[in-house]
N, C-alpha and C positions, 0 to 999 in steps of 0.2 A: 026614459023609454027603453034605451038600450040595455040598462041594468035589469029591468023587469023581463025583457026578452031573453037575456042570458040566463036569468034565474029559472025561467020557464023551461028553457032547453036543458038545463042541468037536471031539473026534477024529472023531466021526461026520460033523460038518459039513465038516471038512477032507477027509475021505475021499470026500465027494460032490463034489469039485472046486470047493469054494468058493475063489475066487481068493485066493492068499496075500498079494497086495498090490494095493491100489487107491490111486492117488496122491491126496494131499490137495489140494484146490483149492476155489474159491469155490462150486462146484456139488456138492462131495462133502466136507463138513466132517468126516465120519467117518473119511476117509482110511484109514490102515493098521489101524484098528480094525474095518474092515468084517467080517472073519471072526468077530470076537467078537459083533458085532451079529447076524450071521446065525446063529451058534451058539445064541444066546438066543432065536431064533425071532422077532425083532422086525421082520425084513424078509425076505420070501421070495426065494430065489435061483432064477432061471429057468434060467440056464446059466452056465458058467464064461466069463470074459472073457479075451482074450489078455493075457499079461503084457507090457505095454509101458510103460516109464518115460516121464515127461513130456518129457524132452529127448532127441529122436531126431535132432538136427542131423547132417546128412550120413551118416545111417545107410544101410546097404545092405539094403533090404527088397524087392528086385526079386522079383516073383512071389509075394510073401507072401500068405497066406490070412488076411485080417483081417475077414472077413465078420461083421457084427453086433457088432464091437468098440466099446468106449466110449473115445474118445480126446479128450474135452473139454479144450480149452486146450493140447493137446500141440504141441510145436515140431518140425516135420519140415523145417525150412529146409535146402535143398540136399540132401535125402535122395533116394535112388534107390528109387522105388516103382513103377517101370515094370512093367506087367503085374500089379500087385497087385489083389486083389479086396477092396474095401471096401464092398460092397453092404450096405445096411441099417445101416451103421455110424453112430455118433453122432460127428460131426466138427465140432461147433459151436466157433467161435472158434479152430480149428486154424490153425497157420501153415505153409503149404506154399510159402512164398516160394522161388523158384529150384529147386523140387523137380522131379524127373523123374517125371511121371505118365503118360507115353506108354502107351497101351493099357490103362490102369487101368480098373477097373470100379467104378462108384459107384451102382448101381441102388438107387433109393429111399433113398439116404443123406441124412443131415441135415448141411448145410454152412453153417448160418446164420452170417453175418459171418466166414466163413473167409477167410484171406489166401492168394491164389494169384498174387501178384505175380510176373510173369515165369515162372510155372510152365509146364512143357511137358506138354500134355494131348492131343497129336495122337493121333487114332484111339481116344480114350477113350470110354467109354460112361457117360452120366449121365442115363439115362432115369428120369423121375419123381423126379428129385432135388429136395430142398428146399434151395435155395441163395439165399435172399433176402439182399441186401446184401453179397454176397461182393465182395472186391476182387481182380479178375483183370486189373489194369492191366498191359498189355504181355505178357499170357499168350499162349501158342500153343495154340489149340484146333482146328487145321486138321483137317478131316474127322472131328471129334468127333460123336457121336450124342447129341442132347439132346431126345428126344421128350417132350412134356408136362412139361418141366422148369420149375420155379418159380424164376425168376431176377429177380424184382421188385427194383428198386433196385440192381442189381449194377453194378459199375464194370468196364467193358471198354475203357476209353480206350487206343487204340493197340494193342489186342489183334488177333491173327490168328485170324479166324473163317471163313476161306475154306472152302467146301464143307461147312460144318457142316449137320447135319440136325436142325432144331429145329421141326418142325411142331407147331403148337398150343402152343408154349412161351409162358410168361408172361415178357415182357420189359418190363413197365410201368416207366417212369421209370428205365430203365437209361441209363448213360453209355457211348455207343458212339463218342465223339469220335475221329475219325481211325482207327477200326477198319477192318479189311479183311474184308468179308463177301462177297467175290466168289464167285459160284456157290453160295451157301448156299441151303438150302431152308427158308424161313420161312413156308410156306403156313399161313394161318389163325393165325399167331402174333399175340400182343398186344404192340404196341409203343407204347401210348398214352403220350404225354408223353416218349417216349425222346429223348435228346439224341444226335444222330448227325451233327453238323457235320463236314464234310470226310471223312466215312466213304465207303467204297467198296462199292457194291452191283452191280458189273458182272455181268449175267446172273443176278442173284439172283431166286429165286422168292418173291414177296411176294403171290401171289394170295390174295385174301380176307383179307389181314392187316389189323389195326386199327392205323393209324398216326395216329389223331386227335391233334392238338396236337403232333406230333413236330417236332423241330427238325432239318431236313435241309439247312440252309444250305450251299451249295457241295458237297453230296454228289454222288458220281458214281453215277448209276443207269442207265447205258447198258445197253440190251437187257434191262432188268429186267422181270419179269412183275408188273404191278400190276393185273391184271384183277380187278374186283370188290373192290379194296382200298378201305379208308376212310381218306381223308386230310383229314378235316374240320379246318379250322384249322391244318393243317400249314404249316410255313415252309420253302418250297423255293427261297428266294432264291438265285439264282446256281447252282442245281443243274443238273447235266448229265443230261438225260433222253433223250439221243439213242437212238433205237431202242426206247425203253421202250413197253410196251403198257399203255395206260390205259383200255381199253374197260370201261365199267361202273363205273369208279372214282368214288367220291364225293369231290368236290373243293370242297364248299361252304366258303367262307372260306379255302381254301388259297391261300397267297401264292406266285406264280411270278415275282416281280420279277427280271428278268435271267436267268431260267431258259432253258436251251436245249431247246426242244421241236421243233426243225426236222425231226427224223426220227421223232418219237414217233407212236404210233398211237392215235387216239381219234376220237370223233364229236363233232358240235356239242353234243349233249345232255350229253356228259361234262364240258363246260366250265361248266355252270350253277353260279353262285355263286363261281366262281374269281376271285381278285384278281390283277390284272396291271398292268403299267406299260408305258411306251413302250420300256423296255429288254428286255421279254420277246421272245424269238425264236420265231416261229411257223412251222409247216410251210407249204409253198406252197398246200396245200389249204384253209387258213383264209382266208376273205374278211375282210381287215382292216377294210374299210369297214363290212361287216355286223357285225363284232365291236364296233366303236365304237358302232354304232346300238343294239346290244343291251346296252350297258354304261352304268353310272352312275358318275360321279366322286364318290366319297363323302369323299375327302380329296385335297388337292392332289397330283396325279400318280398317284393310286391309283384304279383302276377295278374295279368288280365286275360280272360278267356277270349280268344279271337272269334269274331262273328263268322258264321258259316257263309261261304261265298254264295252270292245269288246267281243262279243260272238263268241267263237270258236266252230265250229261244227266238230266233229270227225266222219268220215265215218267208220262204222263197217263192217268188212269183213264178 
């Protein structure tokens, strides 16, 4: 009697689209026994998951509908996922190395520590994606849309990020060394502690962005918008800021040793707290003699512009 009851429950569970196979891995020790567990009622089933084996190397999944799928640890190396919809999918630790993800959709997907080395993601959508510590070294994300994406600690060294739209994105402690972000929209993005040495930001919108402590040594920021950006403690040694707009930017303890500011736009007030050297190149509008008078040498060859004293008015009764 008990055996027939169990069999009946198993058939009912399978008829309700319980997935026939879920791969065994470190996050799902139940593996292929998942239908049995579900049939016994020990774990509720919200919906069927796509049937995808772990090894999908070089698979052709162009335009596939994988929305909400669970693909933890899967290997999509060299696969064609162009135009695929992976919104809300669980893609933690997935390997997308050399995969074609052009025009793919990742809305609110989970990509923690996923590998996207040399992956092609041009014109893809990654809005509100959770992608901390991904490795996208050498990836192509040109014109990708990443509004409010969480990319903290991600590796983008040598990546192509030209024209990306990433307003408000979290890029804390990311590695952007040598990356191309020309024309990108990073307004209000958080790049605290980001490493962007030799990176390219030509015409990039960084208005209101937080770049405190960022390493921007020898970065190209020509014609970049840095209005109201925060660059406290940022290292801009040797950076090219020709034509960059720095009005209202906070440059306290920002280092501009050898930086090219000859055609940059800023006011004298914007220079308060900035650290400069004899190698810094200033625009003709800057009175060098006055700058010397307003600065203190706090270390051999290093000068900091003193903040203007704040005048406090006290109303007398």
